[in-house]
C-alpha positions, -999 to +999 in steps of 0.1 A: +715-338-028+685-318-015+673-308-050+676-344-061+656-356-031+628-330-036+625-340-073+625-377-066+600-375-038+577-355-060+580-381-087+571-408-060+543-386-046+558-388-012+567-351-006+552-351+029+581-371+043+607-346+032+610-327+065+614-359+085+639-373+060+660-341+064+659-345+102+672-381+099+701-374+075+726-365+103+719-396+123+720-419+092+752-403+081+768-407+115+757-444+118+773-450+084+806-437+095+802-400+086+810-403+049+815-371+030+783-359+013+795-361-023+786-385-051+778-413-046+776-413-008+754-382-006+727-400-026+732-432-006+728-414+028+699-393+015+680-422+000+684-442+032+671-413+053+640-414+031+637-451+036+639-446+073+612-419+072+590-443+052+596-471+077+587-448+106+555-436+089+545-472+083+551-482+119+581-503+110+615-502+128+639-479+110+663-496+086+637-523+078+642-511+042+677-505+032+692-501-003+719-525-016+742-495-018+737-485+018+745-521+028+777-519+007+787-486+023+782-499+059+799-532+051+831-514+038+828-519+001+832-482-006+864-480+016+872-469+051+849-442+066+861-412+085+844-425+117+845-461+127+812-479+123+797-496+153+801-534+147+766-540+161+751-515+136+771-532+108+758-566+119+722-552+119+726-538+084+749-563+067+750-595+089+787-591+096+806-572+123+840-568+107+846-543+079+847-562+046+863-544+016+849-551-019+865-582-034+872-574-070+880-610-078+844-619-073+831-593-098+807-607-124+795-588-154+759-576-154+733-600-166+725-595-203+693-614-208+671-617-239+639-596-237+608-616-247+587-585-245+610-569-272+611-598-296+639-618-279+667-593-285+695-590-261+693-562-234+728-550-246+734-558-283+767-540-290+799-529-272+785-494-264+754-509-248+775-534-228+797-507-215+766-486-206+752-516-187+785-522-168+791-485-159+755-475-150+736-507-144+708-491-124+699-466-151+710-487-182+687-516-175+656-495-176+668-473-205+679-502-227+647-522-219+625-493-228+644-485-260+642-522-272+605-524-263+596-492-282+616-504-312+598-537-312+564-521-308+571-498-337+576-528-359+546-547-345+518-521-341+490-545-346+501-567-316+503-539-290+465-536-283+462-574-278+491-574-254+478-545-235+443-561-233+459-593-220+479-574-193+447-555-182+428-588-179+456-603-159+456-574-135+419-577-130+421-612-115+409-614-079+435-620-052+428-649-029+463-657-014+490-638+003+507-610-015+542-596-015+538-558-015+561-529-024+575-515+009+581-481-007+572-463-040+596-468-069+602-486-102+606-524-106+640-534-118+638-571-117+614-599-108+634-629-096+605-655-097+580-667-122+545-682-120+546-717-105+579-712-086+580-723-049+590-694-026+605-697+009+599-672+036+626-645+035+635-653-002+644-624-025+617-621-051+622-586-067+644-556-069+629-521-067+645-488-075+637-459-053+657-426-051+682-442-076+690-469-051+683-507-054+661-522-028+657-560-025+622-572-017+617-604+002+587-625+008+571-627+042+554-659+033+561-694+020+541-706-010+538-710-047+537-680-071+502-678-084+505-646-104+527-616-110+511-581-110+542-562-123+571-565-147+604-547-149+599-510-157+566-507-139+562-479-114+545-489-081+531-471-051+537-481-014+519-513-005+511-521-042+508-559-046+536-573-067+533-611-064+505-634-051+514-667-034+491-696-027 
């Protein structure tokens, strides 16, 4: 867990928070019911300690940013924990006070969209890729997207410069409205809105991967999406603007 944390913080250029994150691991682990530090709970606890350290550094209350996996652990979706979780802490993290096991009857297969940036092919085009997406969705989405985009670019070399120029021009547009920013460094997994959409305050607008955990990003503002600054697969720094609202 420690070696993974060091490597990932270096990749995110946030090594300076490592000592504080290590200090927070025992308290985060205890609050989450003292789960054993083995895969996957070791990564869940470690990543949440990093999120808490980043919250603290930014002057936000700890647990402002929490991964979907940490929410699931505290909620009870990974099973009973060795130590009972404080119902008030569970309510703070999950919005419920009672332990709630994972309901397998509500499972839905991972989305398998077409990729316009890769010529409209499916994200997973065969049985092997579908299984990869189901078993390892966090990793598979980025891996398959990158693979399809590279294959498409190899067959369309003349179009790549024009697309890159268009993207650069778009990113140079001035910002005049409110922005939804990245609360921590990571990689964009999903953008849930498009230009022209109406967004409510508190609405989920993107999913960001950090420390191999999924973090839902919500809007602090109400408005219409004016422009998007990122797309799935992009790596962003803390406070990088993702979406502009007007």
